[in-house]
C-alpha atoms as an extended CHARMM CRD file, in Angstrom:
* protein
*
       144  EXT
         1         1  MET       CA             16.8760000000       24.0520000000       15.4220000000  PROA      1               0.0000000000
         2         2  ALA       CA             13.2040000000       24.3330000000       16.1500000000  PROA      2               0.0000000000
         3         3  VAL       CA             10.9540000000       25.0540000000       13.2500000000  PROA      3               0.0000000000
         4         4  LYS       CA              7.9380000000       26.9910000000       14.0620000000  PROA      4               0.0000000000
         5         5  THR       CA              4.6970000000       26.6980000000       12.0890000000  PROA      5               0.0000000000
         6         6  LYS       CA              1.2250000000       27.9390000000       12.7510000000  PROA      6               0.0000000000
         7         7  GLY       CA             -1.2160000000       25.3450000000       14.1140000000  PROA      7               0.0000000000
         8         8  ALA       CA             -4.5490000000       24.9000000000       12.3300000000  PROA      8               0.0000000000
         9         9  LYS       CA             -6.7080000000       25.5250000000       15.4460000000  PROA      9               0.0000000000
        10        10  ASP       CA             -4.5900000000       28.0490000000       17.3210000000  PROA      10              0.0000000000
        11        11  ALA       CA             -2.5520000000       31.0400000000       16.2100000000  PROA      11              0.0000000000
        12        12  GLY       CA              0.4540000000       30.1110000000       18.3830000000  PROA      12              0.0000000000
        13        13  PRO       CA              3.5730000000       28.4450000000       16.9290000000  PROA      13              0.0000000000
        14        14  VAL       CA              4.1550000000       24.7200000000       17.1820000000  PROA      14              0.0000000000
        15        15  THR       CA              7.3640000000       22.7040000000       16.5650000000  PROA      15              0.0000000000
        16        16  ASP       CA              7.0810000000       20.4040000000       13.5830000000  PROA      16              0.0000000000
        17        17  PRO       CA              9.6590000000       17.6390000000       13.9310000000  PROA      17              0.0000000000
        18        18  TYR       CA              8.9630000000       16.2760000000       10.4630000000  PROA      18              0.0000000000
        19        19  LEU       CA              9.5980000000       19.6430000000        8.8360000000  PROA      19              0.0000000000
        20        20  GLU       CA             12.7190000000       19.8860000000       10.9950000000  PROA      20              0.0000000000
        21        21  LEU       CA             14.0420000000       16.5850000000        9.5270000000  PROA      21              0.0000000000
        22        22  ILE       CA             13.3420000000       17.9080000000        5.9560000000  PROA      22              0.0000000000
        23        23  LEU       CA             15.2400000000       21.0820000000        6.6180000000  PROA      23              0.0000000000
        24        24  ASN       CA             18.1070000000       19.6270000000        8.5790000000  PROA      24              0.0000000000
        25        25  VAL       CA             18.6100000000       16.0650000000        7.4000000000  PROA      25              0.0000000000
        26        26  HSD       CA             17.4690000000       15.7360000000        3.7810000000  PROA      26              0.0000000000
        27        27  SER       CA             14.9060000000       17.3610000000        1.5460000000  PROA      27              0.0000000000
        28        28  LEU       CA             12.4120000000       14.9210000000        0.1770000000  PROA      28              0.0000000000
        29        29  ARG       CA             12.5860000000       15.3330000000       -3.5100000000  PROA      29              0.0000000000
        30        30  PRO       CA             13.5370000000       13.0690000000       -6.4170000000  PROA      30              0.0000000000
        31        31  ILE       CA             17.1360000000       12.1210000000       -6.6700000000  PROA      31              0.0000000000
        32        32  ARG       CA             18.7880000000       13.0540000000      -10.0090000000  PROA      32              0.0000000000
        33        33  THR       CA             22.4730000000       12.4740000000       -9.6390000000  PROA      33              0.0000000000
        34        34  ARG       CA             24.9570000000       10.1390000000       -8.0180000000  PROA      34              0.0000000000
        35        35  ALA       CA             25.9670000000       12.8330000000       -5.5810000000  PROA      35              0.0000000000
        36        36  GLU       CA             22.3540000000       13.3500000000       -4.4270000000  PROA      36              0.0000000000
        37        37  HSD       CA             22.0510000000        9.5200000000       -4.1870000000  PROA      37              0.0000000000
        38        38  GLN       CA             25.0950000000        9.4220000000       -1.8670000000  PROA      38              0.0000000000
        39        39  GLN       CA             23.7200000000       12.2820000000        0.2060000000  PROA      39              0.0000000000
        40        40  ALA       CA             20.3580000000       10.5720000000        0.6430000000  PROA      40              0.0000000000
        41        41  LYS       CA             22.0260000000        7.3170000000        1.7510000000  PROA      41              0.0000000000
        42        42  LEU       CA             24.1530000000        9.2080000000        4.2760000000  PROA      42              0.0000000000
        43        43  ALA       CA             21.0000000000       10.9460000000        5.5500000000  PROA      43              0.0000000000
        44        44  LEU       CA             19.2500000000        7.5780000000        5.9160000000  PROA      44              0.0000000000
        45        45  ARG       CA             22.1760000000        6.1280000000        7.8550000000  PROA      45              0.0000000000
        46        46  SER       CA             22.3520000000        9.1720000000       10.1690000000  PROA      46              0.0000000000
        47        47  LEU       CA             18.7940000000        8.2850000000       11.1880000000  PROA      47              0.0000000000
        48        48  ALA       CA             19.3670000000        4.5600000000       11.6570000000  PROA      48              0.0000000000
        49        49  MET       CA             19.1000000000        4.6250000000       15.4000000000  PROA      49              0.0000000000
        50        50  ASP       CA             16.3550000000        7.2290000000       15.6260000000  PROA      50              0.0000000000
        51        51  ARG       CA             13.2170000000        5.3630000000       16.7300000000  PROA      51              0.0000000000
        52        52  ARG       CA             10.8300000000        8.3850000000       16.8920000000  PROA      52              0.0000000000
        53        53  SER       CA              7.6130000000        7.8640000000       14.8720000000  PROA      53              0.0000000000
        54        54  VAL       CA              8.3060000000       10.9860000000       12.9210000000  PROA      54              0.0000000000
        55        55  ALA       CA             11.8290000000        9.6420000000       11.9930000000  PROA      55              0.0000000000
        56        56  THR       CA             10.3650000000        6.2730000000       11.0060000000  PROA      56              0.0000000000
        57        57  GLU       CA              7.8480000000        8.0470000000        8.6460000000  PROA      57              0.0000000000
        58        58  PHE       CA             10.6640000000       10.1950000000        7.2310000000  PROA      58              0.0000000000
        59        59  LYS       CA             12.9190000000        7.1570000000        6.6400000000  PROA      59              0.0000000000
        60        60  LYS       CA             10.1480000000        5.3040000000        4.7950000000  PROA      60              0.0000000000
        61        61  VAL       CA              9.6840000000        8.2250000000        2.3400000000  PROA      61              0.0000000000
        62        62  LEU       CA             13.4860000000        8.6440000000        1.9930000000  PROA      62              0.0000000000
        63        63  ILE       CA             13.8340000000        4.9030000000        1.2920000000  PROA      63              0.0000000000
        64        64  SER       CA             11.1600000000        5.0420000000       -1.4200000000  PROA      64              0.0000000000
        65        65  ILE       CA             12.9910000000        8.0130000000       -3.0990000000  PROA      65              0.0000000000
        66        66  ILE       CA             16.2880000000        6.2160000000       -2.9380000000  PROA      66              0.0000000000
        67        67  GLU       CA             14.7180000000        2.9630000000       -4.3300000000  PROA      67              0.0000000000
        68        68  GLY       CA             13.1700000000        4.9210000000       -7.1370000000  PROA      68              0.0000000000
        69        69  TYR       CA             16.4540000000        6.3980000000       -8.1280000000  PROA      69              0.0000000000
        70        70  GLU       CA             18.1900000000        3.0570000000       -7.9520000000  PROA      70              0.0000000000
        71        71  ARG       CA             15.4920000000        1.3990000000       -9.9980000000  PROA      71              0.0000000000
        72        72  GLU       CA             15.6900000000        3.9570000000      -12.7410000000  PROA      72              0.0000000000
        73        73  ALA       CA             19.4940000000        3.9680000000      -12.6490000000  PROA      73              0.0000000000
        74        74  GLY       CA             19.6760000000        0.2040000000      -12.8450000000  PROA      74              0.0000000000
        75        75  LEU       CA             21.3790000000       -0.0630000000       -9.4430000000  PROA      75              0.0000000000
        76        76  GLN       CA             19.1860000000       -2.8270000000       -7.9950000000  PROA      76              0.0000000000
        77        77  LEU       CA             21.1290000000       -5.7810000000       -6.6950000000  PROA      77              0.0000000000
        78        78  ASP       CA             20.1370000000       -9.3790000000       -7.0790000000  PROA      78              0.0000000000
        79        79  THR       CA             19.5920000000      -10.3480000000       -3.3950000000  PROA      79              0.0000000000
        80        80  SER       CA             17.8560000000      -13.6810000000       -4.0170000000  PROA      80              0.0000000000
        81        81  HSD       CA             20.8720000000      -15.6230000000       -2.9290000000  PROA      81              0.0000000000
        82        82  VAL       CA             21.4010000000      -13.6160000000        0.3880000000  PROA      82              0.0000000000
        83        83  THR       CA             20.4950000000      -15.5510000000        3.5180000000  PROA      83              0.0000000000
        84        84  ALA       CA             18.7850000000      -14.0260000000        6.4400000000  PROA      84              0.0000000000
        85        85  ALA       CA             21.8780000000      -14.5210000000        8.5820000000  PROA      85              0.0000000000
        86        86  ALA       CA             24.0650000000      -12.7290000000        6.0290000000  PROA      86              0.0000000000
        87        87  LEU       CA             21.6050000000       -9.8540000000        5.8570000000  PROA      87              0.0000000000
        88        88  VAL       CA             21.4150000000       -9.4520000000        9.6010000000  PROA      88              0.0000000000
        89        89  ARG       CA             25.2100000000       -9.6910000000        9.9020000000  PROA      89              0.0000000000
        90        90  HSD       CA             25.5240000000       -6.9710000000        7.2480000000  PROA      90              0.0000000000
        91        91  LEU       CA             23.0210000000       -4.7630000000        8.9710000000  PROA      91              0.0000000000
        92        92  LEU       CA             24.8210000000       -5.1550000000       12.2960000000  PROA      92              0.0000000000
        93        93  ALA       CA             28.2820000000       -4.4440000000       10.7540000000  PROA      93              0.0000000000
        94        94  GLU       CA             26.8620000000       -1.3330000000        9.0640000000  PROA      94              0.0000000000
        95        95  ARG       CA             25.5780000000       -0.0270000000       12.4020000000  PROA      95              0.0000000000
        96        96  GLN       CA             28.6640000000       -1.2280000000       14.3390000000  PROA      96              0.0000000000
        97        97  MET       CA             26.2440000000       -3.2130000000       16.5760000000  PROA      97              0.0000000000
        98        98  SER       CA             26.8380000000       -6.5600000000       18.3320000000  PROA      98              0.0000000000
        99        99  VAL       CA             24.4780000000       -9.5050000000       18.2140000000  PROA      99              0.0000000000
       100       100  ASN       CA             23.9840000000       -9.0710000000       21.9970000000  PROA      100             0.0000000000
       101       101  ALA       CA             22.9770000000       -5.3340000000       21.5670000000  PROA      101             0.0000000000
       102       102  LEU       CA             20.4050000000       -6.3900000000       18.8680000000  PROA      102             0.0000000000
       103       103  ALA       CA             18.9930000000       -9.1490000000       21.0060000000  PROA      103             0.0000000000
       104       104  LYS       CA             18.6650000000       -6.7100000000       23.8500000000  PROA      104             0.0000000000
       105       105  ALA       CA             17.1000000000       -3.9770000000       21.7540000000  PROA      105             0.0000000000
       106       106  ARG       CA             14.5220000000       -6.4010000000       20.4110000000  PROA      106             0.0000000000
       107       107  GLY       CA             13.8250000000       -8.4060000000       23.5940000000  PROA      107             0.0000000000
       108       108  ILE       CA             15.1710000000      -11.6600000000       21.8940000000  PROA      108             0.0000000000
       109       109  SER       CA             17.3340000000      -14.1970000000       23.6470000000  PROA      109             0.0000000000
       110       110  GLN       CA             20.9190000000      -13.6470000000       22.6450000000  PROA      110             0.0000000000
       111       111  SER       CA             21.5670000000      -17.4000000000       22.4650000000  PROA      111             0.0000000000
       112       112  ALA       CA             18.4780000000      -17.9170000000       20.3380000000  PROA      112             0.0000000000
       113       113  LEU       CA             19.4730000000      -15.1190000000       17.9210000000  PROA      113             0.0000000000
       114       114  SER       CA             23.0680000000      -16.5210000000       17.8380000000  PROA      114             0.0000000000
       115       115  ASP       CA             21.7180000000      -20.0150000000       17.0170000000  PROA      115             0.0000000000
       116       116  MET       CA             19.6380000000      -18.5540000000       14.1630000000  PROA      116             0.0000000000
       117       117  LEU       CA             22.5310000000      -16.5960000000       12.7490000000  PROA      117             0.0000000000
       118       118  ASN       CA             24.8120000000      -19.7200000000       12.9220000000  PROA      118             0.0000000000
       119       119  GLY       CA             22.2330000000      -22.0290000000       11.2640000000  PROA      119             0.0000000000
       120       120  LYS       CA             21.6300000000      -24.1430000000       14.3600000000  PROA      120             0.0000000000
       121       121  HSD       CA             17.8590000000      -23.1740000000       14.4640000000  PROA      121             0.0000000000
       122       122  ASP       CA             15.4390000000      -21.9810000000       11.8650000000  PROA      122             0.0000000000
       123       123  TRP       CA             14.3550000000      -18.3720000000       11.9070000000  PROA      123             0.0000000000
       124       124  SER       CA             11.2640000000      -17.9350000000       14.0290000000  PROA      124             0.0000000000
       125       125  THR       CA              8.4310000000      -15.8380000000       12.6730000000  PROA      125             0.0000000000
       126       126  SER       CA              8.4220000000      -13.6450000000       15.7250000000  PROA      126             0.0000000000
       127       127  VAL       CA             12.1300000000      -12.8340000000       15.3350000000  PROA      127             0.0000000000
       128       128  ILE       CA             11.7840000000      -12.2320000000       11.6290000000  PROA      128             0.0000000000
       129       129  VAL       CA              8.9390000000       -9.7990000000       12.2280000000  PROA      129             0.0000000000
       130       130  SER       CA             10.8090000000       -8.0840000000       15.0280000000  PROA      130             0.0000000000
       131       131  LEU       CA             14.0630000000       -7.7100000000       13.0260000000  PROA      131             0.0000000000
       132       132  ALA       CA             12.2180000000       -6.4880000000        9.8560000000  PROA      132             0.0000000000
       133       133  GLU       CA             10.4860000000       -3.7910000000       12.0210000000  PROA      133             0.0000000000
       134       134  TYR       CA             13.6770000000       -2.8510000000       13.7450000000  PROA      134             0.0000000000
       135       135  PHE       CA             15.6710000000       -2.4740000000       10.4500000000  PROA      135             0.0000000000
       136       136  GLY       CA             12.6880000000       -1.0040000000        8.4930000000  PROA      136             0.0000000000
       137       137  LEU       CA             12.5810000000       -3.9070000000        6.0140000000  PROA      137             0.0000000000
       138       138  ASN       CA              9.8340000000       -6.0390000000        4.4740000000  PROA      138             0.0000000000
       139       139  ALA       CA              9.8200000000       -9.3470000000        6.4780000000  PROA      139             0.0000000000
       140       140  GLY       CA              9.7210000000      -11.2700000000        3.1620000000  PROA      140             0.0000000000
       141       141  ILE       CA             13.3760000000      -10.4140000000        2.6280000000  PROA      141             0.0000000000
       142       142  PHE       CA             14.2330000000      -12.8630000000        5.4680000000  PROA      142             0.0000000000
       143       143  LEU       CA             12.2300000000      -15.7510000000        3.9090000000  PROA      143             0.0000000000
       144       144  ARG       CA             14.3450000000      -16.3780000000        0.8730000000  PROA      144             0.0000000000
């Protein structure tokens, strides 16, 4: 569905992909119930592989809304004991993605990524930054 809005400089309609995401994926408003929380997480998962800049912006806002609800509801998990390898393996499983596919998507050597996941090599800064960007996470989460 194309959403048409009036452009500021011209009177003709323009497609607004951000508004389209709000109307078709999830409205960006505070979460008040568990059901809304589940819907927001499903919406976020549905956009996991969408790499458009507009989708990235939308995901950042949706994540902050989800985090706000989880903080207020006391749903924050203690992840201080989670290793970078465990985190990456979880993210791969959640997306039904292989190590090889992730390595290819990020331009990382598959063997180097496998070695990092298996504890044979330390995590390189460039890989941490690349994976954090890919998964939309703060790079600091890999440095615990």
